N, C-alpha and C positions, 0 to 999 in steps of 0.2 A: 292205815292208808298207805298205798304204795307210792313212793316218791320216784320221780323220773331219774334215770341215770344222768341226764343232762344237769339237773339241779344238784345231784350228789357230787358232780365234778367241781362245782363252784366252791372254792375254799372260803372260810370266813375272811372278812376284811379286818385284819388284825389292827390296823390303824384305829378303827372304831372301837375295838375291844380295849385298847389302851386308853382311848378317850373316855370310855365309860368308867374305867378305874380311876382316871385322873379327876373326873367330875365328882365321883363319890368322895375321894379324899379332899377335893377342893371344898366341898360342903362342910367338911369337918374342921378345916383350917381357915375358913373364910374370915373369921373374926379375930384371928391371931395377927402377930406382927409379920408373919410370913405366909400370906395367901398364895395360892397356886399360880404359877406363871405358865401359860400354855404356849409352848414352842413346838407343838406336835401336829397341829392341823394346818393344812395348806389352804388357808383362806385369808384374803387381805383383811387387815383391820380397818380399812377404809370402806365406806359404803357408797352407793350410787351418788353422783354429784347432784346438786340442786336441780339443774335443768332436767335431768333424767327423772327425778322424783316428781317434779311438776308435770312432766309429760304423762306419767302414769296416772296421776290424779285427774288430769284433764281427760284422758281416755275414758276413765270410769265415769266422770261427770257427764261427758258427751255421749255416753252409750256406745263407744267404739270398743265393744267387748265381744262381738260375735265371731264366729269362725272366719279365719282367713284362708287363702289358698294353702294347700298342703306344703308348698315350697316356700311359703312366707310372703309377707307384704312386698309388693314390687318396689315400693319406695325404699324399704330397708335393704333389699338386695342391691339397689342402685347406690345407696350410701356406703355399703360395705365395699362395693366395686371401686367407688371413689377413694376410699381409705387406702386400698391396696395401691392405687395410682399415686396418691399423695405421699404415703409413708414409705413405700417400697419401690416405687417406680416401675410397677408391673401392670400390664393391662389385663384385667380379669373381667370379662363381660358378665354383667349381672345375670344373664341367662344360665351361667354355669354355677351360680351360687344357690345353695339350698339352705334355708333357715330351718333350724331344728330345735327340739326341746332339750337344749343343752348339748355339749360336745358328746356326752354319753349316747344320746340318741343318734348323733351323726356317726359315731363309731359302730353302733349296732346296725344302722342302715347299710353302711359300707360293707360290713362283714356279711350280712345276709344277702346283699346283692352280688357278692363276688366270690364267696368261699363255698366250696362243695364239701360234703362230709368227708373227713379224713385229710383234707388239704392242710399242708404245713405252712405256718407263717413264722418267719424268723424274727426274733426280737432280742434286744440286748438284755443281758443280766448284769446289773439290776435294771428294772424298769417298773413303771406304774402297774400295780397288780390288776386293776380292772381291765386294762387293755387285753391281757391274755384271756380274761374271762369272756370278753366280747367274742373273741375267736372261738372259744370253747362253746359258747351259746349257739354259735352258727355251725356246730358240729365239726369245726376245724381243730387243728392241733397247734398250739403255740409252742414253738421250739426256742427255749431260752439259750442264748449263746453267751458264754462267759466273756466278760470284757475286763480291761485293765485300766489303771489310771493313765498309762501311756497312750491309750486309745480314747481318753476322755470319757471312759465308761460308755462308749458308743460303738455300734457295729462299724467294722471296716469293710471295704470292698473285698479284701482278701478273706475275711472270715465268712462273708456272705457266700463267696465262691466255694469255700471249703465245706460249708454246711448245706449247700444247695443240693437237693435231691431231685434229679430228673426222672428217676424211675423208668428208665428206658427198657427194662427187662420185660415189660408187658405182664408182670405178675399181678397187677391190680392193687399193688401196695400204695403207700402214701407217696405224695408228690408235693414238692414245695410250690406254693402258689405265689408267694411274695414276701415282702418285709413290712413290718409295722415299726416305725421309728418315732422318736419324740425329740424335738429340738426347739428350745431347751427341754431338758429332761426333768422329770420327777422320778427319782429323788435327788439327782445329782446337781441339777441346775446347769449342766453342761450341754453344749450344742455340737452338732456334727460340722466339721469344717466343710465349707461349700465345695471344695475340690473333691473331698471324700464322698460327699452326698452325690455329686455328679457321677462319680465312678460306680457307686452302688446302683444308682438308677439306670445307668447305661447297661450294666450287667443284667439287672432284673428285666429290663425292657427287651433285651436281646433274647431272653428266654420266655417271652410272652407273659411275664409276671406282673404283679401290681406293687406299686410303691405307695403305701399308706403313711402319711406324715402327720403326726400329732403336733400342731403348732400353737397350742393354747397359751403358752407362755411367751410366744414370739414378741408380743408388744412390750414385754418386760425384759428386753435385751439391753446389755450394758457395754457391749464390745462390737465395734463396727465390723470386725472380722466375721462375726457370726450372725449379726442381726439382719439376715436376708431370708426371704421366704423361698422354700423349695419350688414354689409355683413358677419361679423364673426359669426353671430347667426346660419344661415343655408342658403341654396341656394334658399329659397323661398322669402327672402326679396328682394324687388325691390328698387334699389338705383338710384337716379337721381344726376348727378354731372355736372360740368361746367368748361370751361376754363376761365370764366369771372372774378372770384373773386381772388382766390389764384394765378391763372396764368396770371391775369391782361390783359385779352383779351376780354373786354366787347363788343366792336363793331364788333368783328370778328364772332360772333354768332355761337359758337361751344360748344357743350356739349356732354354728353354721358349718357347711362343708363346701369345698370347691371340687367339682368333679369334671371329667371329660363330658363334653356336650351330649354324647350318645348315651351317657349313663343317667342323665337327668330324669327322663321319663321312667326309668326303672326304679330309681330312688323315690320318685314322686309316688309311684304306685304302691310301694311298700309303706311310705309315710302316710298315705291316705288311709290305709288299713290299720296300721299300728298306732298312729298318733293323731289322726285327723289333721291337726295343725299344731304349731307351737303356740305358746300362750300369747293371745292377742294383746293383752295389756303390756306384757313384757316387750313385745315387738314395737308397739307405739312408743314406749319409754326409750327403747334402744335407739330410736331415730335421733334422740337428743344427745346421744354419746358423741356424735360426729359434729356437733356445733363447736365453733372455735373456742368458746368459753370452757366447754367440757374437755376438749382435747388439751387445752392448756393446763387444766387441773390434773388430767391424767399424766401429763409429762412431768409436772411438779411432783406427783406421787411416785412416779418411776425414779426420779432423782433421789427421793427419800429412801426407797427400797435399796438403791445402790449404796447410799451412805450407810445404811444399816449393815449391808454385806461387808463393806470396806472396814467397818469398825469391829464387827462381831467375829469374823473369821480369824483375824490375828489373835483375838482373845482365846478362841478354841485351841489354836495351835500352841499357844503359850502354856496351856494346862494339859497338854498331852492328848488332846482330842484332834488329831491331825486331819486336816482337810487336804487330801492329796491333789485335788484339782480345783482351782478357784472357779466357782460357778460364774459363767458369763451371762446368766439370765435367771429368771424366776426369782424365788425367795427361799432357797434351800441351801443347807450345808450338809454334805455327806461326809461324816466324820468317823474316823477309825477310833473306837473306844477300847480296843483290846489291851492297851497298855495298862488299863485300870482294873482288869478282871481280878487279878490276884489281890489287889488292895481292897476291893469291895467283896471279895469271896464269891464271885459270880463266874459262870462258865461261858456266857454269850451276851450279845447285845440286848436280848429280850430281858434277861435278869438285870442287866445293867440299867435299862430304862426304868424298871420298877424300883430299883434301889435309889436311883437319882430322884425319882418321884417322891419316895418316902423321906429321904434324907435332906434333899434340897428344896422340895416342893417345886420342882421344875419338870414339866411333862415334855418328853421327847418321844420320837417314834423309832422303835427298833427296826432292824433291817429285814425281819422275817417276811414281811409282805412282798418285798421287791425282788425276790429270787433266791437262789441258793449259792451263787458264786461269792463266797466270802462275806455274804450279807450278815452272817452271825457275828462279824467283827465291827459292823457299822451301825450307827444311828443317824437318823435324819433330823436336823434342826430346821424349823421354819422361822425365818426372820421377818415374817409378816406380823410384826408386833412393834410397839412403840420403842424408841431408843431408850427411854427410861426403863422399860421392862427388860430390854436386852442388857442394860448395865446391871440391873439387879440380878438377873439370871447368871451373868458372868461372875459376879461376886459370890453367889451361892455355890456355883460349881467349883470355883477356886477353893472355897472353904471345905467342901466335901472331898475333892479330888487332889488338892494340894498343888 
């Protein structure tokens, strides 16, 4: 069977390969005094709050399970609009909000709507691997731009300008279409400073380009300096968001995108053909996310995620797993493990992750997925786990690494 070149371009999702190995080892050590601790998957250990669960059950019981509009329930779009006003002080009309089958569907729709074959999209290195594959699936070209700790592992306006390709030669070659940013980012948990984002968007806009902004961790922001949506810049920023992270609904597969008003019918047409509509049950459940009781619970959980970060990162630094930039959001720590390569007789973070898994029974994610700029020296820790598990993981890492 001949496989399409498009499919061949998509690399394995190495996070999941590591997860499979961790699960296999976990089954072997499940009944020992050191069962596996999973700090590798970016999934909240919290599940949907009671009101959300009750809303889902009520939708099933009442038969509210049939197709919705391709852009989502009008009532849910209104609730999301209200959340932007209450939480971030920005006015986002509900008509610009499109509810999607997860943030993944939103990114796919945005890429299909805006990227022509061969278009270049600039992204930071490191960055979430699936984002570049959405670009590739639309026959675009993701251009990973190496970043540094001094840049918070984010693109700067200077680097966007340096790598922008106007292709004014008329040769028919590639041309930069825009940028795909994430703030806060996976794997680093760092955000773009609002002033830098403003400069990037101004440069991109001046060249008729697009600013795609992955904000799925925005609700889990811990620093007032960075906890602002890029939608405040103007109505041309395209923001991707999700009910998975802040709202603790990972398996419900529900997200949304905010687009310029003129783009809504284009995205709607694509969504009608590719997805029909997002999950109806998940949409009815998500309405309850915005009840005062649910929001209070989410804020309590956000405080717990921050407390875990504040405790765990100093532990990593103390054992030579240096985190060069303190994450201001999400639940990740991007740690340099190269100091321990000689001690463990490994050559990179991929081998390091498997050695730690075998010796300490702690699963972490190697940097391979996230790019090529020094990612062989880094591992990603997820702190989306209980404080008790983080304490135990730190003790085990200290025993193995010294």
